[in-house]
BABADO-861081 format. One line per field, with one value per residue (C-alpha): residue number from 0; residue in one letter; x, z, y. Coordinates in pm, 1 decimal. Each point is the difference from the previous one (the first is absolute). Layout:
BEGIN
n: [NUM|...]
res: [a|...]
c1: [X|...]
c3: [Z|...]
c2: [Y|...]
END
This chain:
BEGIN
n: [0|1|2|3|4|5|6|7|8|9|10|11|12|13|14|15|16|17|18|19|20|21|22|23|24|25|26|27|28|29|30|31|32|33|34|35|36|37|38|39|40|41|42|43|44|45|46|47|48|49|50|51|52|53|54|55|56|57|58|59|60|61|62|63|64|65|66|67|68|69|70|71|72|73|74|75|76|77|78|79|80|81|82|83|84|85|86|87|88|89|90|91|92|93|94|95|96|97|98|99|100|101|102|103|104|105|106|107|108|109|110|111|112|113|114|115|116|117|118|119|120|121|122|123|124|125|126|127|128|129|130|131|132|133|134|135|136|137|138|139|140|141|142|143|144|145|146|147|148|149|150|151|152|153|154|155|156|157|158|159|160|161|162|163|164|165|166|167|168|169|170|171|172|173|174|175|176|177|178|179|180|181|182|183|184|185|186|187|188|189|190|191|192|193|194|195|196|197|198|199|200|201|202|203|204|205|206|207|208|209|210|211|212|213|214|215|216|217|218|219|220|221|222|223|224|225|226|227|228|229|230|231|232|233|234|235|236|237|238|239|240|241|242|243|244|245|246|247|248|249|250|251|252|253|254|255|256|257|258|259|260|261|262|263|264|265|266|267|268|269|270|271|272|273|274|275|276|277|278|279|280|281|282|283|284|285|286|287|288|289|290|291|292|293|294|295|296|297|298|299|300|301|302|303|304|305|306|307|308|309|310|311|312|313|314|315|316|317|318|319|320|321|322|323|324|325|326|327|328|329|330|331|332|333|334|335|336|337|338|339|340|341|342|343|344|345|346|347|348|349]
res: [m|e|k|i|k|v|l|i|v|d|d|s|a|f|m|r|k|i|l|t|d|i|l|t|r|d|h|r|i|e|v|i|g|t|a|r|n|g|q|d|a|l|k|r|v|k|e|w|k|p|d|v|v|t|m|d|v|e|m|p|q|m|d|g|l|e|a|l|q|m|i|m|n|q|t|p|v|p|v|v|m|v|s|s|l|t|k|q|g|a|e|s|t|i|r|a|m|t|l|g|a|v|d|f|i|q|k|p|s|g|p|i|s|l|d|m|e|k|v|e|d|q|v|v|k|k|v|l|v|a|s|r|a|r|i|s|k|s|k|e|i|a|n|d|p|p|v|i|k|l|a|k|r|k|a|s|l|t|q|t|p|v|v|a|i|g|t|s|t|g|g|p|r|a|l|d|r|v|v|t|n|l|p|k|t|l|r|a|p|v|v|i|v|q|h|m|p|k|g|f|t|r|s|l|a|e|r|l|n|k|q|a|a|v|l|v|k|e|a|v|h|g|e|l|l|q|n|g|c|v|y|i|a|p|g|g|e|h|m|t|v|v|r|r|e|g|e|l|f|i|q|l|d|e|t|e|p|i|f|g|h|r|p|s|v|n|r|l|f|s|s|l|a|h|v|d|d|i|s|v|l|s|v|v|m|t|g|m|g|a|d|g|t|e|g|l|v|t|l|k|e|k|k|p|h|t|y|t|i|a|e|a|e|e|s|c|v|v|f|g|m|p|k|a|v|i|k|s|g|l|a|d|e|i|t|p|v|s|e|i|s|q|r|l|v|q|v|l|g|n]
c1: [-4028.9|-321.5|-301.5|-145.2|-323.1|-291.8|-334.7|-283.3|-262.3|-308.7|-378.7|-60.7|50.8|62.3|300.0|140.6|4.5|128.4|277.4|104.8|9.5|223.5|249.0|22.8|91.8|326.2|221.2|159.3|-340.4|-239.4|-347.7|-33.0|-356.3|-269.9|-209.1|-331.3|2.5|243.5|-79.5|54.9|337.2|123.1|-54.3|178.1|273.4|89.0|-59.6|181.7|259.1|-2.7|281.9|-243.2|-376.7|-182.5|-282.6|-328.6|-90.3|-366.4|-139.2|-294.0|44.5|349.1|141.4|352.9|123.2|-106.4|153.1|306.9|38.9|-50.9|248.9|271.5|-56.0|-8.7|171.2|175.2|12.4|36.0|-340.9|-97.9|-347.4|-229.7|-218.5|-251.9|72.4|-256.8|41.1|-75.1|203.1|322.1|-44.6|-30.0|309.3|216.0|-118.1|102.7|356.7|37.8|-115.2|289.9|-144.4|314.8|-198.5|-328.4|-150.2|-263.6|-294.4|-52.7|-392.5|-157.8|-43.7|-36.3|233.3|-63.1|306.4|260.6|233.6|60.6|228.3|130.5|378.0|-67.7|-165.6|276.1|284.5|-155.8|-21.6|353.1|118.3|-210.4|147.1|351.3|-133.6|99.1|-310.0|-36.2|-283.2|-217.2|66.2|342.4|301.3|337.1|311.6|112.7|368.1|181.1|30.4|309.2|163.6|198.6|129.9|289.0|-181.8|-288.7|-317.4|37.2|-336.1|132.5|-280.6|-373.5|-63.3|-241.7|-77.1|-48.0|-118.9|-37.7|-156.9|-211.4|-101.8|-46.3|4.5|-331.3|79.6|350.9|-152.4|-217.8|276.4|201.0|-236.7|-233.5|312.3|101.9|-53.1|-245.9|316.5|197.6|234.1|-62.0|-269.6|-3.4|-64.9|-82.5|-23.0|-175.6|-47.3|-400.5|-255.9|-227.9|-291.3|185.8|265.8|-276.5|-119.4|370.4|35.8|-333.6|67.2|346.9|-127.0|-260.5|279.2|308.9|76.7|146.7|-271.8|8.6|-175.6|-15.1|214.4|-177.3|148.4|152.4|-41.7|280.6|223.4|-16.3|182.9|-173.7|-201.8|18.0|-86.3|-76.7|30.0|-350.1|-2.9|48.2|192.2|352.0|76.1|280.8|118.5|88.8|67.6|-161.1|39.2|200.4|-267.7|-17.3|-283.7|-147.5|-42.7|-182.0|-14.3|-100.6|277.6|142.1|69.7|381.0|81.3|-356.5|-57.3|-227.8|53.4|378.3|228.5|287.7|-220.7|-28.7|354.2|113.2|-235.5|160.0|342.6|-82.4|-164.1|234.1|73.5|-150.5|160.1|-152.3|-38.4|-102.5|-128.7|-64.2|-212.1|-135.9|-105.8|99.9|233.9|219.3|-195.1|175.8|347.8|47.5|-171.8|236.4|291.0|-95.7|-86.4|326.0|185.7|-185.9|-26.9|290.7|-129.5|-319.8|-19.2|-163.8|-155.3|-67.6|-247.5|169.5|-52.2|-129.6|-296.1|-89.5|-273.1|185.2|373.5|29.1|3.1|210.1|245.5|43.9|87.2|234.9|170.1|45.1|194.2|-264.5|-127.3|155.7|-173.1|-203.8|-301.6|-276.8|-335.8|-68.3|296.0|-61.2|-234.5|231.4|318.0|-199.5|-72.2|367.7|146.5|-256.0|92.8|-352.4]
c3: [1237.3|-124.6|207.8|166.1|-197.1|236.2|-100.8|252.2|30.6|217.8|-53.7|171.3|-228.7|291.2|124.6|-341.0|-10.2|368.9|-60.4|-334.1|180.0|285.5|-263.7|-247.3|273.2|9.5|-302.0|-32.9|-72.5|-302.9|4.6|-348.1|49.4|218.1|-15.6|158.4|69.2|-22.6|-358.6|-120.4|202.1|-188.5|-329.0|110.4|153.0|-334.6|-219.9|229.5|184.6|313.2|232.1|317.0|34.0|299.3|18.2|217.4|175.5|-8.7|-367.4|-221.3|-283.0|93.9|347.3|80.8|98.2|-335.8|-184.3|191.0|-61.5|-374.0|-25.4|190.9|-188.7|-354.5|17.3|343.2|123.5|342.6|160.1|303.1|140.5|135.1|282.3|279.9|345.7|57.3|93.0|-354.8|-139.9|214.1|-106.8|-351.7|5.2|162.0|-259.7|-270.9|185.2|-54.8|-368.1|-74.2|89.5|119.2|273.4|101.4|79.1|282.4|-65.6|303.0|4.1|-206.9|-360.3|-118.0|231.6|-15.9|220.8|-234.5|53.2|334.9|-156.6|-298.6|108.1|38.4|-335.1|-163.3|192.0|-71.5|-383.9|-15.8|184.9|-218.5|-315.4|107.4|121.1|-134.2|-167.9|-130.9|-115.6|293.0|-66.1|-103.7|221.6|-93.3|-61.1|359.1|51.7|238.9|365.5|77.1|334.0|65.2|342.6|67.7|319.0|10.8|160.8|377.0|184.3|347.0|212.1|-28.4|-368.4|-125.7|-378.3|-49.4|-340.1|-130.9|-344.6|-173.6|-362.9|-146.2|327.4|8.7|-316.1|138.7|327.5|-194.9|-147.0|336.1|288.1|-199.7|-50.9|363.2|178.9|290.5|202.3|-38.9|311.6|52.2|10.4|-293.4|56.1|-320.0|-59.4|-315.5|-77.7|-33.0|158.7|273.5|-117.9|-252.7|186.5|167.2|-377.9|-86.4|315.1|-74.6|-367.4|71.0|282.8|-231.9|-226.1|248.2|222.8|277.7|191.2|-132.1|201.5|51.2|296.8|349.6|265.4|302.8|-198.5|55.9|-311.3|-98.9|-256.2|-317.7|40.5|-220.1|149.6|-229.9|148.7|-8.1|-239.8|186.1|304.8|69.0|105.5|261.7|147.3|386.2|241.5|324.0|230.7|-244.4|-293.1|-297.3|-45.0|-260.5|95.8|-226.7|43.8|-194.0|67.1|-275.9|-366.8|-64.2|-318.1|-87.2|75.4|269.9|10.9|-24.7|-92.9|167.0|315.4|-21.7|-68.9|263.7|267.0|-76.3|72.1|371.5|68.2|147.4|-60.1|-381.7|-317.2|-288.0|-378.6|-163.7|-363.8|-196.8|-312.4|-271.4|100.6|-53.9|208.0|270.2|279.0|200.0|-78.1|324.2|199.3|-124.8|65.3|372.9|-18.7|-106.4|214.3|319.6|-164.4|-246.5|-89.2|-139.8|-356.5|-249.1|-351.7|-262.2|-283.5|-337.8|-226.0|-267.6|182.9|181.2|-106.4|132.0|79.4|257.9|362.6|-102.5|-183.0|288.1|230.2|-280.6|-51.8|385.7|10.5|231.8|-215.4|33.2|-300.1|-310.9|-63.2|-244.0|147.3|-130.2|214.6|326.2|169.9|-83.1|133.9|322.0|53.7|-67.9|215.4|282.4|-48.2|-45.6]
c2: [11729.8|-196.5|23.2|-325.0|-83.1|-115.5|-141.3|67.8|-285.0|73.6|-42.3|344.1|316.4|186.0|-219.9|-10.8|396.5|34.8|-274.5|195.1|326.5|-133.8|-165.5|261.2|263.5|-205.3|131.4|-358.3|-173.9|8.0|-167.0|-136.8|-95.9|-170.8|-318.6|-65.4|-380.1|-282.9|-82.3|342.4|2.8|-318.1|188.7|308.2|-175.0|-176.4|300.6|279.0|-202.5|197.1|-7.4|-12.3|-104.3|113.6|-235.9|7.8|-344.2|26.4|48.1|-120.2|-236.2|-120.1|92.4|103.4|-330.2|-169.2|274.8|5.4|-372.0|17.7|287.6|-185.6|-303.1|173.6|359.0|48.1|336.8|162.8|25.1|194.9|-103.1|247.5|-131.1|65.7|-81.9|-254.5|-384.2|-118.0|304.1|-107.8|-357.9|96.7|227.2|-275.8|-247.5|278.0|24.5|-374.7|9.5|261.7|331.8|221.9|188.1|150.9|352.8|-15.3|238.7|218.7|-17.8|-270.7|-90.4|355.0|214.5|375.6|29.5|-186.7|317.9|-130.0|-269.4|195.4|-35.7|-366.2|-38.5|168.8|-183.0|-348.2|61.1|124.5|-307.4|-226.7|133.4|-134.5|-320.1|-340.6|-187.2|-354.3|-207.9|-107.0|-386.7|49.8|-73.1|198.6|-199.5|56.2|36.0|-238.0|96.3|205.9|-49.0|307.9|-83.9|-248.9|-103.6|-242.6|81.9|-78.5|4.0|-137.3|149.0|21.3|104.4|268.2|82.7|366.0|116.1|341.4|91.3|284.7|79.3|-365.7|-154.0|-181.1|-184.8|-83.2|-116.6|-225.0|-169.0|-42.0|-47.9|-245.6|-234.5|-4.2|-347.0|-24.0|-133.6|321.2|32.3|357.3|278.6|250.2|360.2|210.8|373.5|76.1|372.1|22.2|205.3|-85.7|-230.5|-201.0|-210.4|-204.7|-98.2|-75.8|-218.0|-166.7|-70.4|-147.4|-219.3|-173.9|-92.7|-47.6|-318.6|227.6|217.3|354.2|269.3|376.9|59.7|75.6|208.9|-214.1|-334.9|-287.7|-70.9|-368.9|-233.3|-46.0|317.9|302.6|352.1|299.4|355.2|166.9|297.4|314.9|-142.5|-63.5|-374.0|-77.8|-331.3|-28.7|-250.7|-69.4|-277.6|-202.0|40.2|223.0|244.6|242.0|367.2|239.2|363.8|320.2|216.7|238.1|-152.9|-57.4|148.3|4.0|-360.8|-158.9|-273.1|33.4|-275.8|187.0|7.8|-366.2|-102.0|259.9|-159.2|-360.6|132.1|67.7|-344.6|-249.1|-335.6|-21.3|-39.4|205.0|-118.2|349.7|42.7|297.7|-24.2|219.4|369.3|362.3|197.0|-155.7|-107.6|-256.7|94.7|214.6|-256.7|-287.9|238.0|-19.3|-360.7|-120.8|226.9|-163.5|-343.2|-58.5|-338.4|145.8|-159.8|221.9|-95.6|258.9|-62.0|-9.6|300.7|-234.6|-114.0|356.4|202.0|298.9|-51.4|259.1|-131.1|-307.0|217.2|216.6|-301.6|-141.7|344.2|3.9|-308.4|-162.5|-281.7|-345.3|-129.1|116.9|-218.8|-4.0|14.8|-373.0|-143.9|212.7|-241.4|-291.0|201.0|71.4|-351.7|-97.9|258.4|-105.4|-357.8|-131.9]
END
């Protein structure tokens, strides 16, 4: 089996060496070279044609964002950003996700992290996942397939509707396509689980809020759900929905991760199964693994009229989570990401 060829881009010689050491300890990966800044990276990508690029966000001459944008426009390749956990770093990382980066690695302790071994498993896993990602030019919109309705029944939202969305790898870009096209008059609240560590979900919510007609915010424990508002689960916390005194509220907790995820799509979907007098419109988009499938099983058992949209393979960065939903027979329709917001509006009767 051919090894995955990786180009490492970082202005720190130490970071280049430690990332090289981490990645080459895995027999499936070969580091074919390094670059010191964005300009250097552009040349190397064209010359060496790597399978994956790891890209530092903050670099002199040409930073990671500028280099990423040019790579995605000229010679698209899966890029994993390497970011510091600062407000500016989080904002830049979210911007990178919407420009086409597949995922990001969080440095444990600042721009030059002497303790990168703490995240060694994560570094290797994310590079391996990125090598299988579907990449298109940043300004390119794929020829989306038509919506495929799998169920003979129509969506029947006879009770108070709630929209619940689960996504992972590639999710920020998909959410950018979906959330920013929802109308302010949306007749339902939207609850979202995006797999992302603590500190980054707020930047994601703030970025989406600046561009969307609906209100987008990082969820707060105990807040009331309102129509036309989008609530994103904070990184590192599970989000569930409960009913009290006739109203719907968000609950957050830091109980154990479920199959490695906190927040967990399974946990969100399962909680909705136990809320009386609601109809659920569920959406599962791009992401590695199968988070959301078990929760949907519970949800559909308790609420048979739950309507489920799975993102089409053609528009997914990683066709894992939607594939699991489709294979389990839980999807009512398969929809490209460009059509999901329109379908939500149609089903809700806006």
